[in-house]
C-alpha positions in Angstrom: 0.2 0.2 -0.1 2.7 2.4 0.8 4.5 1.6 -2.2 1.3 2.3 -4.3 0.8 5.6 -2.6 4.5 6.6 -3.2 4.2 5.6 -7.0 1.0 8.3 -7.1 2.8 10.7 -5.3 6.0 10.6 -7.6 3.6 10.8 -10.5 2.0 13.9 -9.1 5.3 15.3 -8.8 6.1 14.3 -12.2 3.0 16.2 -13.3 3.6 19.4 -12.0 7.3 19.0 -13.1 7.9 22.6 -13.8 5.9 23.9 -10.9 7.7 21.5 -8.5 11.0 22.3 -9.9 10.4 25.7 -9.5 9.5 25.9 -6.0 12.1 23.4 -4.5 14.9 25.3 -5.8 13.7 28.1 -4.6 13.0 26.5 -1.3 16.5 25.3 -1.6 18.8 28.0 -2.7 16.9 30.0 0.7 18.0 27.2 2.9 21.5 27.4 1.8 21.5 31.3 2.3 20.1 30.4 5.9 23.1 28.0 6.5 25.9 30.3 5.1 24.5 33.1 7.2 24.6 30.5 10.4 27.8 29.3 9.6 29.7 32.8 9.4 27.5 34.1 12.3 29.0 30.9 14.4 32.4 31.7 13.2 32.0 35.4 14.2 30.4 35.3 17.5 32.8 32.5 18.9 36.0 34.7 18.7 37.9 33.6 21.9 35.5 31.4 23.1 38.2 28.3 23.2 40.0 30.3 26.2 39.3 28.6 29.1 39.5 31.5 31.3 38.0 34.1 28.9 35.9 35.7 31.5 38.9 36.5 33.7 41.3 37.6 30.8 41.4 41.2 30.0 43.5 43.4 27.8 44.6 46.8 29.0 43.7 49.7 26.9 44.8 53.5 27.3 42.9 57.0 27.0 44.9 59.9 26.9 42.8 63.5 27.0 44.2 66.7 26.2 43.2 70.3 26.5 42.6 70.9 22.9 40.7 67.9 22.2 42.8 65.7 20.3 42.0 62.7 22.7 43.9 59.2 21.9 42.8 55.9 22.3 45.1 52.7 22.1 45.5 49.2 22.3 49.0 49.8 23.5 50.4 50.8 27.0 52.9 51.6 29.3 55.8 48.8 29.3 56.0 49.0 32.6 52.4 48.5 33.6 52.7 44.9 33.5 55.7 44.6 36.3 53.2 47.0 38.5 50.1 44.8 37.8 51.9 41.5 38.7 53.7 43.2 41.9 51.4 45.4 43.1 47.8 44.1 42.7 46.5 41.3 44.5 43.6 40.4 42.1 45.8 40.0 39.2 47.1 36.2 38.9 49.3 37.2 36.2 50.1 40.1 33.4 52.0 39.8 30.4 53.5 41.8 27.7 53.2 41.0 24.1 54.2 43.2 20.7 53.6 42.9 17.1 56.7 42.0 15.3 57.7 41.5 11.5 60.6 40.3 9.5 62.1 38.0 7.3 62.7 34.4 8.5 65.1 32.3 7.7 65.5 28.3 8.0 68.5 27.1 9.2 68.3 23.4 9.6 70.0 22.3 6.7 73.4 22.8 4.8 73.3 24.5 1.2 70.9 27.1 0.5 68.4 27.8 3.2 64.7 29.1 2.6 63.4 32.4 3.3 60.1 33.0 4.2 57.8 36.5 5.1 57.3 36.9 9.0 53.7 37.4 9.4 51.8 37.0 13.1 55.2 36.8 15.1 54.9 38.5 18.3 57.7 39.3 21.1 56.5 38.0 24.6 57.9 36.8 28.0 56.8 33.7 29.5 54.6 35.1 31.5 52.7 34.4 28.5 51.6 31.2 28.9 50.2 31.7 31.9 47.5 34.2 31.1 46.7 32.3 27.8 45.8 28.3 27.5 48.1 26.8 25.1 48.3 22.9 23.8 52.1 22.2 23.7 53.2 19.3 21.4 56.9 19.7 21.9 58.1 21.5 24.6 57.8 22.7 28.2 55.7 26.1 29.0 57.4 26.9 32.0 60.6 26.8 29.8 60.2 27.6 26.4 60.4 31.1 26.3 62.8 31.5 29.3 66.3 31.0 27.6 67.1 34.5 25.4 66.7 34.2 21.6 64.2 31.3 21.9 60.9 30.8 19.8 57.9 28.9 20.2 56.0 27.8 16.7 52.4 26.9 15.9 52.2 23.1 14.5 51.4 24.6 11.0 54.2 27.0 10.7 56.8 24.5 12.1 55.6 22.1 9.5 55.9 25.0 6.5 59.3 25.9 7.9 60.7 22.0 8.7 58.4 19.9 7.0 58.8 16.5 8.4 61.7 17.2 10.7 61.7 17.5 14.0 62.1 21.6 14.8 62.9 21.1 18.3 66.1 22.8 18.8 66.8 23.5 15.4 67.4 27.6 14.2 65.7 30.4 12.5 67.4 33.5 11.6 65.3 36.5 11.9 66.5 39.8 10.8 70.1 38.9 11.4 69.5 37.4 14.6 69.4 33.6 15.3 66.1 31.9 17.3 66.3 28.6 18.8 62.8 26.9 18.3 62.1 25.6 22.1 58.2 24.8 21.7 55.3 23.6 19.2 52.4 24.5 20.6 48.7 23.7 18.6 47.3 26.3 16.2 45.4 28.9 17.4 41.6 29.0 16.0 41.2 31.4 13.2 38.6 33.2 15.6 40.9 34.7 18.2 41.3 38.6 18.5 45.2 38.2 19.0 46.0 35.5 16.6 49.8 34.5 16.4 52.1 31.5 14.8 55.1 32.5 16.2 56.3 33.8 19.6 60.1 35.2 20.0 61.6 35.6 23.4 62.3 39.3 24.4 63.9 41.1 27.7 61.7 43.4 29.1 64.0 44.1 32.2 65.3 47.3 30.8 61.6 48.4 30.1 60.3 47.8 33.3 59.9 50.9 34.9 59.2 52.7 31.7 56.0 55.2 32.1 56.8 57.6 29.2 56.7 55.3 25.5 53.4 53.5 25.0 53.9 50.3 23.0 52.7 46.5 22.8 49.6 44.8 24.1 49.3 44.2 28.0 46.9 41.1 29.0 45.5 40.3 32.2 44.5 37.1 34.0 42.4 38.0 37.0 41.8 36.0 39.8 38.4 34.2 40.7 36.0 36.4 42.2 37.8 39.6 41.2 36.0 43.0 41.1 36.8 45.4 38.2 35.4 48.3 39.9 37.8 48.4 43.2 41.0 47.1 40.4 40.1 50.4 38.2 39.9 52.7 41.3 43.2 51.8 42.4 44.5 51.6 39.0 43.6 55.1 38.3 45.5 56.2 41.6 48.7 54.5 40.9 48.7 55.8 37.2 48.4 59.0 37.7 51.0 58.9 40.3 53.5 57.1 37.9 52.7 59.3 34.9 52.7 62.2 36.7 56.2 61.5 37.9 57.5 60.5 35.2 56.4 62.9 32.2 53.8 65.3 33.5 55.6 67.1 36.4 59.0 67.4 34.3 57.3 68.9 31.1 54.5 71.0 33.4 51.9 68.8 31.4 48.3 68.5 32.3 46.7 65.7 29.8 44.6 63.1 31.6 45.7 59.2 31.3 43.5 56.7 31.8 44.2 52.9 31.9 41.3 50.3 31.4 40.5 46.7 31.1 38.8 45.2 28.0 37.2 41.9 28.5 38.6 39.4 26.2 35.1 37.8 25.7 33.7 40.6 23.8 36.9 42.6 22.7 36.4 41.2 19.3 33.4 43.9 18.7 34.5 46.7 20.9 35.2 50.0 19.1 38.6 49.5 16.9 41.5 51.6 19.1 45.1 52.9 17.6 47.2 50.0 17.3 44.5 47.6 17.4 44.1 43.8 16.0 41.2 43.9 13.4 38.1 43.9 14.9 34.3 42.9 13.6 31.6 44.7 13.5 28.0 44.2 15.4 25.8 46.4 13.1 26.6 43.9 10.3 26.5 41.1 12.3 23.0 42.1 13.0 22.3 43.0 9.7 23.3 39.3 9.0 20.6 38.0 11.3 17.7 40.0 9.8 19.3 38.8 6.2 18.7 35.4 7.4 15.6 36.0 9.2 14.3 37.6 6.0 15.1 34.8 4.1 13.8 32.5 5.9 10.7 34.1 6.4 10.4 34.2 3.0 11.4 30.5 2.2 8.7 29.5 5.0 5.8 31.6 3.2 7.1 30.2 0.1 6.6 26.8 0.8 3.5 26.9 2.9 2.2 28.4 -0.4 3.4 26.1 -2.8 2.1 23.1 -0.8 -1.2 24.9 -0.6 -1.3 25.0 -4.2 -0.2 21.3 -4.5 -2.6 19.7 -2.7 -5.3 22.0 -3.8 -4.7 20.6 -7.3 -4.9 17.2 -6.0 -8.0 17.8 -4.1 -10.3 15.3 -5.9 -7.8 12.6 -5.2 -8.2 13.4 -1.5 -11.8 13.5 -1.3 -12.3 10.3 -3.2 -9.8 8.5 -0.8 -12.1 9.7 1.9 -15.0 8.7 0.1 -13.9 5.0 0.1 -13.0 5.2 3.9 -9.8 6.8 4.5 -9.7 8.0 7.9 -8.1 12.0 8.8 -5.3 9.6 10.7 -4.6 7.8 7.2 -4.3 11.1 5.3 -2.1 12.5 7.6 0.3 10.1 8.0 0.6 10.1 4.3 0.7 13.6 3.8 3.4 13.8 6.3 5.2 10.8 4.7 5.1 12.8 1.6 6.0 16.1 2.6 9.1 14.3 4.8 10.6 12.9 1.8 10.6 16.6 0.1 11.6 18.3 3.0 14.5 15.6 3.2 15.4 16.1 -0.6 15.7 20.0 -0.3 17.8 19.6 3.0 20.2 17.3 0.9 20.2 19.8 -2.1 21.0 22.6 0.2 23.6 21.2 1.8 24.8 20.2 -1.7 24.3 24.1 -2.7 26.5 25.2 0.3 29.4 22.9 -0.5 29.4 24.6 -3.7 28.9 28.2 -3.1 31.4 27.9 0.2 34.3 28.4 -1.4 33.3 31.5 -3.2 31.8 33.0 -0.2 35.1 32.5 1.5 36.4 35.2 -0.5 34.3 37.6 1.0 34.7 36.6 4.5 38.1 35.8 4.9 37.9 31.8 4.9 35.8 31.5 8.2 33.3 28.9 6.1 34.2 25.3 5.7 32.5 22.1 4.3 33.4 21.1 8.1 31.5 23.8 9.6 28.2 21.8 8.9 29.7 19.2 11.4 29.6 21.9 14.1 26.8 20.7 16.7 25.2 24.3 16.6 24.9 24.2 12.5 23.6 20.4 12.7 20.7 21.8 15.7 20.0 24.6 12.9 19.8 22.1 10.2 17.5 19.8 12.5 15.1 22.9 13.3 15.0 23.6 9.5 14.2 20.3 8.5 11.3 20.0 10.8 9.9 23.7 10.3 9.8 22.8 6.7 8.1 19.5 7.5 5.6 21.7 9.4 5.1 24.2 7.2 4.3 21.7 4.4 1.7 20.2 6.6 -0.4 23.2 8.0 -2.3 23.4 4.8 -3.6 19.7 4.6 -4.0 19.6 8.5 -6.1 23.1 8.7 -8.3 22.1 5.8 -8.0 19.2 3.6 -8.2 16.6 6.1 -11.8 18.8 7.4 -12.9 18.8 3.8 -16.0 16.8 3.2 -16.1 14.4 0.1 -18.6 15.8 -2.0 -17.5 19.4 -2.0 -14.1 18.1 -3.2 -15.6 15.6 -6.0 -18.3 18.3 -7.2 -15.5 21.0 -7.3 -17.8 23.3 -5.1 -14.8 24.5 -2.9 -15.4 27.6 -0.9 -11.8 28.3 1.1 -12.0 32.1 1.1 -10.6 32.0 4.9 -7.6 30.2 3.7 -7.2 32.9 0.9 -7.0 35.5 3.3 -4.6 33.5 5.2 -2.5 33.4 2.1 -2.8 36.9 1.5 -1.6 37.7 4.6 1.6 35.3 4.5 2.0 36.7 0.8 2.1 40.2 2.3 4.6 39.5 5.0 6.9 38.0 2.4 7.0 41.1 -0.1 7.1 43.2 3.0 10.2 41.8 4.0 11.5 41.6 0.6 11.0 45.4 -0.2 12.8 46.3 3.1 15.4 44.1 1.4 15.9 46.0 -1.9 15.6 49.4 -0.1 18.3 48.3 2.1 20.6 47.1 -1.1 20.2 49.8 -2.7 21.5 52.2 0.3 24.2 50.1 0.6 25.1 50.1 -2.8 25.0 53.9 -3.1 27.3 54.3 0.2 30.0 51.7 -0.9 29.8 53.9 -4.4 29.9 57.1 -2.7 33.1 56.0 -0.3 34.7 54.9 -3.3 34.4 57.7 -5.5 35.4 60.1 -2.7 38.0 62.5 -3.4 40.7 61.1 -0.7 43.0 64.3 -1.0 46.0 62.9 -2.5 47.3 60.4 -5.1 47.2 56.5 -5.0 47.7 55.5 -8.4 50.4 53.5 -9.5 52.0 54.6 -6.8 54.0 51.3 -5.2 55.2 50.8 -1.5 58.1 49.0 -0.7 58.8 47.8 2.8 62.6 47.8 3.6 62.5 45.1 7.0 65.0 46.6 9.8 68.8 46.5 9.4 68.5 46.0 5.5 69.6 49.4 4.2 71.8 51.7 6.0 71.3 55.7 5.0 74.1 55.5 2.3 72.9 52.3 0.6 69.5 53.7 0.8 70.7 57.5 -1.3 72.3 55.0 -3.9 69.0 52.4 -4.4 66.9 56.0 -4.8 69.2 57.3 -7.3 69.4 53.8 -9.4 65.3 53.7 -8.7 65.0 57.3 -10.4 66.9 56.2 -13.6 64.3 53.3 -14.2 62.4 54.7 -17.1 59.5 52.6 -15.3 59.7 55.3 -12.3 58.7 58.7 -12.6 59.2 59.5 -8.6 60.9 58.1 -5.5 60.3 59.1 -1.9 62.0 56.8 1.2 59.7 57.1 4.3 59.7 55.6 7.7 57.9 52.9 8.4 54.2 53.2 8.4 54.4 56.8 7.6 52.1 56.7 4.6 48.4 56.9 3.9 46.5 53.8 4.2 48.6 52.0 6.9 46.6 50.8 9.9 49.4 51.2 12.3 50.2 55.1 11.5 52.9 56.5 14.3 51.4 59.0 16.5 52.6 61.4 18.9 52.2 63.6 22.3 53.2 67.1 21.9 52.2 70.8 22.4 52.3 74.3 21.1 52.6 77.4 23.3 50.7 80.2 22.6 50.4 83.7 24.2 47.8 82.6 26.4 48.4 78.7 27.2 50.0 75.5 26.5 48.0 73.5 24.1 48.3 69.7 24.3 47.1 67.5 21.5 47.9 63.8 20.0 48.6 64.1 16.5 49.6 61.4 14.5 53.2 61.5 12.9 54.7 61.1 9.2 58.6 61.1 9.0 59.0 61.7 5.5 61.9 63.0 2.7 61.3 66.1 0.7 59.6 64.1 -2.3 56.8 63.0 -0.2 54.1 65.4 -0.7 54.7 66.2 -4.3 54.7 62.2 -5.2 51.1 61.6 -3.8 50.1 65.4 -5.3 49.3 66.5 -1.6 48.4 70.3 -1.9 50.5 72.5 0.1 48.8 75.8 1.1 51.6 78.5 0.5 53.9 75.9 -1.7 56.7 75.6 0.9 59.0 72.9 0.3 61.2 71.2 2.6 65.1 72.5 2.3 68.0 70.4 2.9 68.5 71.9 6.2 70.1 69.4 9.0 67.5 66.7 10.5 68.6 66.4 14.0 67.8 68.1 17.4 69.2 70.3 19.9 68.2 73.4 21.5 68.6 75.5 18.5 67.7 73.0 15.3 64.0 72.4 14.2 62.9 69.8 12.2 61.0 71.4 9.3 57.4 70.3 9.6 54.0 70.5 7.8 50.6 70.2 9.5 47.3 69.5 8.2 44.3 71.6 8.1 43.1 69.6 11.3 45.9 70.1 13.2 45.5 73.7 12.8 41.7 73.7 13.8 42.6 71.6 16.9 45.2 73.8 17.9 42.8 76.4 18.0 44.7 78.7 15.6 42.3 80.9 13.6 44.0 80.5 10.4 46.9 78.7 8.6 49.0 81.5 8.5 49.0 82.0 12.0 50.4 78.6 12.1 53.5 78.9 10.1 56.5 79.4 11.8 55.2 78.1 15.1 57.3 75.7 17.0 55.6 72.0 18.1 57.5 70.3 21.0 57.4 66.8 21.4 59.3 66.2 24.8 63.0 66.3 23.6 62.0 67.1 19.8 60.6 70.0 18.1 59.1 70.5 14.7 59.0 74.2 12.7 55.6 74.7 11.1 56.8 75.8 7.3 53.8 74.9 5.8 50.3 73.4 6.3 48.9 70.9 3.7 45.0 70.7 2.8 43.1 67.5 4.4 43.5 64.3 2.9 42.0 61.3 4.2 45.3 59.3 5.2 43.3 57.0 7.6 40.0 56.4 5.5 36.9 57.9 5.3 35.4 56.1 8.1 36.1 59.0 10.6 37.3 62.1 10.6 40.4 63.2 9.7 42.7 63.8 12.5 45.9 66.2 13.9 48.5 65.1 11.4 52.1 66.3 11.3 54.6 65.4 8.4 57.9 66.5 9.0 61.2 65.8 6.9 64.0 63.6 7.7 66.8 62.0 5.3 68.7 60.0 8.2 66.5 56.8 8.8 69.6 54.8 9.7 69.1 50.9 9.5 65.6 51.3 11.0 62.6 49.6 8.9 61.4 52.3 6.3 59.2 52.1 3.1 60.0 53.1 -0.2 56.8 55.0 -2.3 57.8 54.7 -6.1 55.1 56.1 -8.7 55.8 53.3 -11.8 54.2 54.2 -15.2 53.5 50.7 -16.2 53.3 47.1 -15.4 57.0 46.2 -16.1 57.9 48.9 -13.6 57.3 46.6 -10.5 59.5 43.7 -11.6 62.4 46.4 -12.5 62.0 47.7 -8.9 61.9 45.1 -6.8 65.0 43.6 -8.7 66.7 46.9 -8.2 66.2 46.7 -4.7 67.5 42.7 -4.1 70.7 44.1 -5.7 71.6 45.6 -2.6 70.5 43.2 -0.5 69.6 39.5 -1.9 68.7 38.0 1.2 65.7 40.2 2.0 62.5 39.4 0.8 61.1 43.1 -0.1 57.1 43.1 0.8 55.8 45.4 -1.7 51.9 46.3 -2.4 50.0 48.7 -4.3 49.1 52.4 -2.7 45.5 52.2 -3.8 45.1 48.1 -3.1 46.5 48.8 0.4 44.0 51.8 0.9 41.2 49.7 -0.4 41.4 47.4 2.5 39.6 50.1 4.8 36.3 49.1 2.8 36.8 45.6 3.1 33.9 45.5 5.5 32.2 47.3 3.7 32.4 45.4 0.1 31.7 42.3 1.9 28.6 43.1 3.8 27.7 44.4 0.1 28.5 42.0 -1.8 26.8 39.4 0.7 23.5 41.9 0.6 23.5 42.3 -3.2 23.5 38.1 -3.4 20.9 38.1 -0.9 19.0 40.6 -2.3 18.5 38.9 -5.6 17.7 35.5 -4.0 15.0 37.4 -2.2 13.8 39.1 -5.1 13.5 35.8 -7.0 12.0 33.7 -3.8 9.4 36.3 -3.8 8.8 35.9 -7.4 8.3 32.2 -7.2 6.3 32.7 -3.9 4.1 34.9 -6.3 4.2 32.2 -8.3 2.7 29.7 -6.3 -0.3 31.7 -5.4 -1.1 32.8 -8.4 -1.0 29.0 -9.5 -3.5 28.6 -6.7 -5.4 31.8 -7.4 -5.6 30.0 -11.1 -6.9 26.6 -9.8 -9.6 28.1 -7.8 -10.9 30.3 -10.4 -10.4 28.1 -13.4 -14.3 27.4 -13.9 -15.0 31.2 -13.2 -12.5 32.1 -16.1 -14.5 29.3 -18.2 -17.4 30.8 -17.6 -16.1 34.4 -18.2 -14.8 33.1 -21.9 -17.9 31.5 -22.6 -19.9 35.0 -22.1 -17.6 37.0 -24.2 -14.4 38.3 -21.7 -11.4 38.8 -23.4 -7.7 38.5 -22.7 -7.6 42.3 -21.1 -10.6 41.3 -18.6 -9.1 37.8 -17.7 -6.1 39.4 -17.4 -7.4 42.0 -14.9 -9.0 39.2 -12.7 -5.9 37.8 -12.0 -3.6 40.5 -12.1 -5.5 43.2 -9.7 -6.0 41.5 -6.9 -2.2 40.1 -6.3 -0.8 43.3 -7.4 -2.7 45.5 -5.4 -1.4 43.5 -2.3 1.9 44.3 -3.9 1.7 47.9 -3.6 0.0 48.0 -0.2 3.1 46.1 1.0 5.3 48.1 -0.5 3.9 51.3 1.2 3.6 49.8 4.5 7.5 48.8 4.1 8.7 52.4 3.0 9.0 53.6 6.8 10.8 50.6 8.2 13.1 50.2 5.1 13.8 54.0 6.1 14.7 53.6 10.0 16.9 50.3 8.9 19.0 52.1 6.4 19.5 55.1 8.1 20.3 53.3 11.1 23.4 51.5 9.1 24.6 54.8 7.9 24.6 56.2 11.1 28.4 54.1 11.8 29.7 56.0 8.6 30.8 59.7 9.2 30.9 60.5 5.3 27.6 59.1 4.4 24.8 59.7 1.5 21.3 61.2 2.2 18.5 58.9 1.4 16.3 60.8 -1.0 13.1 59.6 -2.9 14.7 58.2 -5.7 15.5 55.2 -3.4 11.6 54.5 -3.0 11.1 54.8 -6.7 13.6 52.3 -7.8 13.2 49.8 -4.9 9.3 49.8 -6.1 10.2 49.6 -9.6 12.0 46.2 -8.6 9.5 45.2 -6.5 6.6 45.7 -9.4 8.8 44.0 -11.9 9.7 40.7 -9.3 5.9 40.6 -9.1 5.6 40.8 -12.9 8.0 37.7 -13.3 5.9 35.8 -10.5 2.6 36.2 -12.4 3.3 36.5 -16.1 3.5 32.5 -16.3 0.2 31.6 -14.9 -1.2 34.9 -16.6 -0.4 33.2 -19.9 -2.1 30.1 -18.7 -5.3 31.9 -17.7 -5.7 33.8 -21.0 -5.0 30.3 -23.1 -7.2 28.2 -21.1 -9.8 26.8 -23.7 -13.5 27.2 -21.8 -15.1 24.2 -23.3 -12.4 21.7 -21.8 -12.8 23.8 -18.3 -16.6 23.3 -18.6 -16.5 19.9 -19.5 -14.2 19.0 -16.4 -15.7 20.9 -14.2 
């Protein structure tokens, strides 16, 4: 019996093959989107949740408030903080310092040519780091791993990359001319780690234990159980004021306020990014994805409900005949449940296949946060189970509410009155189009905002500007000058400039400085960003000078009478309270033992991206970088220029890997989150529109089935194509218009909420509503058109004969 029923079921699906394929494909695509969103959200919300003591680990951040209002909020801290916390605060179990570091890594485990790797995710730290964070050691002892000078601990993946199948323990690596011995191998850190590293270098911090004047590196703290952050903060404020006053403030008669405060590791990934911070997530985008997932989920639920209603309405005679010959309500429900369970399982299977196909493409947008294995996580398996149960439940809603209660006589005679169910379906369809309208409007807003950001004038030229990073100790001043000369002789190179490390637009780790300016009334204190450059910097980037005063070849050293020449930007002038750019020229900016003389003002340019206001900037002239890390900016005029420039650099130091990038590409990374959310939004909006069209197709199919006899009678009485089209189109089209009008205030509110996070943003205008309305109407026409054509082409004689 079951076999016979399944055969009839399969034949009924084949009879409606087009309808079935359209609806089930749409449902599978929607569930795939929900799975992709669920996996990505699981990744983002799991940051640092693997740490056993995540609720007791904090990072110490720093705020400095000045009387000019140019405050600084940084993730760096004083080197003297960690030793103080370890000795003077009983609620602290252990504090550790960890400093980011980059360098070329040369592997020395075999004779002959030793490979050189670019060293990323390397940190200098101290043995206490293994007491603050959980690490699973594969080789080595955490108590001794970093106790010796010049030792290094590698992650499992990095050790395999450097040493292959060889045992790395006690083998050596050379990083920037310093040899380190491998003393430990730890398990790879999860990618969902706010502080992610692949190698830890031992570093002697003893000379910095009393340093309360310089700010550098991160400080992490593991508190003891039952600690009180409030009482800790009160005592910390007192000691920090005492230390900073004694070390800096009193000697220079400064009045700025410094506060150090803890940030909980468990939610630090979504904190507002600070200066020198690790990459952060964005809760606004997480909430957007949650809403997108919910909207798509609602759409597929309503679609599936409409599809099953249409499917079983077409089978009303079949079910009525079964009831007439004695089939019980229980048997009909059991049969229907079996049928819909098969379809639901098929849909979930197709969704998983689609997920495996699209996951690699989505990974390009989400920094490899998604994989096939992600589906095996307990939370995601739970989501899949819920989706399966809901699809079965929705598919059974119409049969349970209506079909099992229909009188066999009505089903056999075609006298079907289901007005209440029509109203329910109209309501569900209205909610679906309401959600789709909001999605379309928000997508158009995202598109316009991203276009606005990408096309905004940055105030400098980044086109075809190559940035080459010169590692520490690679080139001294004399070699650098010779290198500049040789690069200038290349036909592919237009201009060359040498700058200090991080002293160029688009860099996320721009140096900053605390200083002051003396006026007739008071000492104006400020935090400002600092660019150390040569005389070609502004001309290479086409940065506009207000008065055109260029750097001269004065000595670039500091004593009581010689000042470094400097430009300041317009924001610096405003923050310092100077009334005009003319009044700024000639002023001396003091930064402890350094002095800068302002010789001109540069027009404001967006050197930190355009997500925030332009901060005060001081650009000073220096041609003596020594062997410190620096960067070469080269404006090239053809594609071959890249290879020529890199080869010329390697002539001066063949053992160094000169990291290079284009300035415009580096600057584009500031828009990475926006582009990611934009692409995801575009994709899901298109899917939502398609799903809405499919849903309207299902509703119009049901509408056509219910009114087939009426259409036949109208045609016999002379109704033309226009009259029939109006009958089928009017009711559904009005529903779309009404839901769109109701969605407008919600669309406006949601879009404005997203735009609030941008300093520079578009204004929402009426054209966005017009375009979103047009797209929604086109989607509704696409969903109705097939059944509209069917209705127009129905033959009245056959219709009346069948009924």
